[in-house]
Residue, then its C-alpha position, 0 to 999 in steps of 0.5 A: m096656705t089658708v087665706s082669711r076671708s071676710e063677709g064681703d068676699s062671699p057672694g050676696e051683698p045686702p040690697g042697696d048700694p053694691p060694692g064699688g059705689p052706688p048704681g048711678d056711679s057710671p061714666g057720664g052719670e048714666p043710670p043703670v038699666r034694670p029690666a022689669g021683673g028681675h035683679t039683673l041690671r046693665e051699666p057701663c064699666p067705670r074702668c073700660s066703659r064696656v057694658i056689664e050685666a050685674d045682679e044687684r044682690f051681688v058684687r058688681w064687676c067687669p069680666a073684661c078688665e076685672w074691675n072690682v073683682d076684689p071689692r075689699p082687698q086684703p091688707p098686706p102681711a104685717s111681718r117680714f116672715e108673712r110677706r116672704a111666705a106669701q111671696a113664696a106661695a105665690d111663686e110656687g103655686p103656679r109652678l107646681l100647677a104647671e108641673v102636675s098638669l103636664e104629668p099623665e099621672v101625678r107623681l107622689p113625692r119621693d121618700p127622701a123628700r117625705l123623710r126630710v119633712w118628717f125629721l124637721a117636724l120631729a126635731v120641733h117635737l123633740v125640743t118641746a118634749a125636752l123643755v117639758g122633761a127638763g122642767v120636770a127633772l129640775a123640779v124633782a131635783a130641786w125639791p123641796g127648794v122653792i126657787g128650783v121647783a118654781v123654775g122647773v114648773v115654769l119650764a114644764f108649763a111653757g113646753l106644754a103651752l107651746g107644744p101641739r094641742p089635741r084637737r077639741g072635740d066638736p059637740g055638734v057631731a052625729a055619728i052613723d055606724l055603717c053597719d046600720a046604714s046599708a045604702l050609705a055603707a055600700l056607697v062608701g065601700e064601693v068608693a073605697a074599693a075604687v080608690g084602692t083602700a079599706a072601707p071606713e067603719r064610721f061616718e060622722v056629720d058635723a056643722s063645719f064646711g069640710s071633710d076629714l078622715s081619721t083613725t083611732a090610735i088604739r082600735r084603728r077604726t077609720t072614720v069619715r067626717m063630712g060637714a053638713p053644709l058641704w054635704v047638702c050643697l053637693d049633688p049626689q055625684q059630687r058627694v062621690a067625688m068628695l068621698a073619693h078625695v078624702l078616702a085617697h088619703p091612706v093611698r097617698g100614705d100621707s094621712a098620719n104624716r100630715r097631722f104630725v107635720a101640721s102639729a109641728d107647724e102649730s108649735l113653731r108658730r106659737w114659739v114665734d108669737s111668744l118670742t115677738d117683742e111688740a112693746p114700744a121702744r120706750e117700754r122694752r127695758g121694763v118688759w125684757g130687761d137689759g139688752l142681753n136678754r133682748a138679744a137672746i130672745a131675738g136670736a131664739r126668735r130668728i132660729a124659730v122663724a128659720q125652722l118654720r120657714r124651712l119646714r113649710t118650704t119643704a112640706t108645701t110642695a110634697t103636701q100639695r102634690a099629694e093633694y093633686r094626686a087625690d084630686e086625680i083619683a077623685a076625677r077617675v072615681a066620680g068623673r071629672e065634672a063631678l070633681t069640678g062641681a065639688l071644687e066650685t062649691l068650695l068657693l061658696a063656703d062663706r055664703c053657705t055657712s052664713a046662710a046655714r047660721r042665719g037659718a038656724a038663728g031664725g028657727q028654720d032648717p039651716w041646710a035648706a037655707a044653705r041649699r037656697a043660698i047656693a042655688d041663688v048664685p048666678g054664673h057671673e058671680r061664680e066666675r068672679l069667685r074663681r078669679l078672686s081665688r086665683r088672685r088671692g091664692q085662696a085655699w080650702d085649708d093649709p094642706h090644699p093648693p089654691t082652689a082655682h089651681r085645683l079647678a084648673f088641674a081637674r080640667t086637664r084630666a081625661d073626662l072618663p066615665a065615672q067608676v062609681a055612680c050615684p043614680p037618683e034611687r041610690a041617692v034617695a036611699v043614702a039621703a034617708e040614712v044620713h037625714p037623722a044625723l043632719a037633723t041632729v046637727a041642725g038642732e045642735l046648731q040652732a041651740r048654739v046660735g040661740a034660736 
């Protein structure tokens, strides 16, 4: 599941009073001890009284008792469905982690389980298509009757509004044809061969903090997309690990299936939201009409909620098990340390993207600003983010398990020599070929943020 994050969750609080109260708020009113010439201060923990070392630029917290590890706790889920989903994720995550950690090689979901997920998603898409089809058929049959045509148009537009929507193209994408980038093509091709899949034809860079693999429907051209903030904050071997994870999607066989299921999930969420009666009790008669209409709407919402819960419950274990398998492949191809380093960088996504936007707004190189922001994070703050991810169940995005669980799983894999290496001379050649795309995306980011 994806957990929303606020600015306070990311490292790097502004100078002044860090989260958890002003520096003088320690037991007995003892002021913190700040060594000369640095940002580090030492003070007793308000909860357990142990001496903690903190950086005044970051969140103050205690590793012993975990005081202030989450300075801005998230509010509990508002709806009963969200509370049940959060509880189910909290129960299933540790169980699945323990299960895959004991397996010498992560087993992919069995075909029956994958088929159940696919048929559940198909049922959602068929209902949406039936609504659009019924609306069109009614409008055609009722022509030129105004009422029938109007009802048919409303039904058709409702189906289109509640159905899956195509992903909007990002204007800030720079494409690299791998035929014209020999060093990058050689690296991507070697990683693909080690993973056991065909090499992609294109490499794209955008301003997001993420990565993706897509295939065009007609020409079947495969494209790897890497977010510039993520790419520049990884070292060369960590980039190999991230490429291996992305290219493992076709090997897992769930790339297209995942998009199909995600679009069904999106449609069901729109159905649930559209059928939610948020009007006050005294206004419901004017909003929904009589009690019969309200009962029909409530019944339809219960059906949509039940279907959404069934789809997510069935899909989560299969999808996350496949993600663990992709991490296992990445650890084998790039080395375990490279994978764990890449995963720890994901915990710094908010700090990295915020620094890039601030740099772009100030007319600076956003990617240099992002690298500086990552380099400034001390070890105790990285540990706090690991514990925060474990406590909240924060994941990179919906298909992935919590990042803290992925880190724990990666450390259970054998630490073998990397199958694909990216030594300094190779990294320089690859960087030279990616640099024009990074510059293009940086310029478009500066234009968007108003530099």
